[in-house]
N, C-alpha and C positions, 0 to 999 in steps of 0.2 A: 503492502499499501504507502502513493503517493505520499509526503510530510502533507500539499495538501489535502487529501482525500483524511490523513489523521485529523487533518486543523477539520471541518469542516463534520467529521463525525462529532470529537470535541464540543464542537461549536451549539451544535444540535443539540444532543447527552443533557449537557451543560442547562437547556432552558428546559426541561424537564426534568431538571431536578430541581426545579421552582414550581413544580405539577404539590396539587392539596387533593386532599381527597376527606373527607365528615368522616370522621374516627382515626383519623393517619395517627402515628406517636405523635410528641410534640414537637415543631426545630431543630434542628439539631443543625450548624452552618456545616459546622467543621462535618463532620462525619458524614454531612451530602454532596459538602465539596472541595474534603479532603485532595482527592486527587489530578482538580484541576484548579486552584488558585496557590501560588507562592507564598506559603505560608512564612518561609523565611527570610527570602528576600529584603532587602533595606533601598528595593523599587518598586516597588511593588505605584501606585494610584486608581482608585480607584473611586464612583463618581456612577451616579445612577438621579438624574434629577426626579425619577421620581419618589424621592423621599423629601417629605417637605418641608426642611432642615437644609435642605441641599448642600449633608458636607462630603469631606474629599477626606476618604480612607486614604492612610500610607500603608495596612498592616490587611493584610486580608480575617484574622479576628476581628478587626476594628471595625473592618465593614459587613463580619458578623452580624457585628454589634445589634449595627443601627436594624437589622432583617430583621435576626429572630422575634424579639417586641411584635410587632405585627403583627408574620407567616405561625407564631403560636397562634396568637388572636383568631387565624386567620378559619373561614369552614372550608375553605374550597380554594382554590387554587387551579384554573386552564391552560389550556396552551394551544395554538396550531403558526404552525413558522409556515409568512404569508410569500417570504420571500429570501434566495439565500440559501445556504451560510457563500459569503463568495471569499473567496483566501487568495493572501497573497505566502507564499513560506521564502522563508531565505533560509540559510544554516541552521544561525540560533534566534532566530526573529522571528515570531512570524502575526500574519496577521487575520482577526476574516468580522468577516459583517452578518447580519441577515436581521429584517426583519418579522416580531412575532406579535400574535393579537392572541390577551391574555381576559375571559373571565376570571372577579377577583370575588369572590367572596363576604361580604364579614358579615358579624349576626343583623344587625342595623340594613346592609344595605350591596348591592351590586355596583360593580364599574366595570364599566370596561375599558380599554388601551388599546394601543398599537402605538408599539417600540422596533426603534430603530437600535442595535446591540454592537459597540465597533470593541473590539477583543485583543490582545497584543501579549503573545505564548512570547513562554520564552525554551529554548531547551532547557531541559533538565537531567543531568543523571538520571531523578526517577520520572523521566519524560518530557513532555509539555506539561507546561504551566503557567498560571495569567499572573501579567507583571501589571496592566492596565488596565481596564475596563468603562465608558464610558454607555451608559441607556441617554438619550430623547424619546420623552416618553408623549402621549397625547392620548386624555379622554378620551374616549367615541360618545358616541351618543349609544341609548341603549337599541333602537332601531336599525347602528351598521353593526353593532354587535351581534346580533341574532341574529342578521346574516352571512356574517363570519365565520360567527363562531356560536354555530344553535345548539340550545342548555346542556350541559352533558346529562345525559341517564345512564342510569344504573343500570348493570349484566342486572 
């Protein structure tokens, strides 16, 4: 498998790491994403404008602490990749982008989003790891969400 294919697969799997189903165990960022982020690099910069506080995390642990509280409260989150992933890869660094749509169900509200995500990956002895992340999100009107991502049906 080429590095481009490997990064594309990793980015797709990363999106679905954020999936939540009602009744899932509490969200544990490091458990879910330990094979994706570089937890030891001083070069990490991670940003998602969906964070109401618009924080830039400089560690993977810090990034997890931004998301764990809301993901633990969440009833469900379901995603579909809308475009990509698109990858360029060099020897030690790679970049990937993709767009996804998600339906996020909190106890009192359902929110639909379309997010463009860009990740920079560094080759480490343990494999490719995320050292940069930038996500730009647009909240979707309910009608758009219903067309793009119908309500999840339990099996």
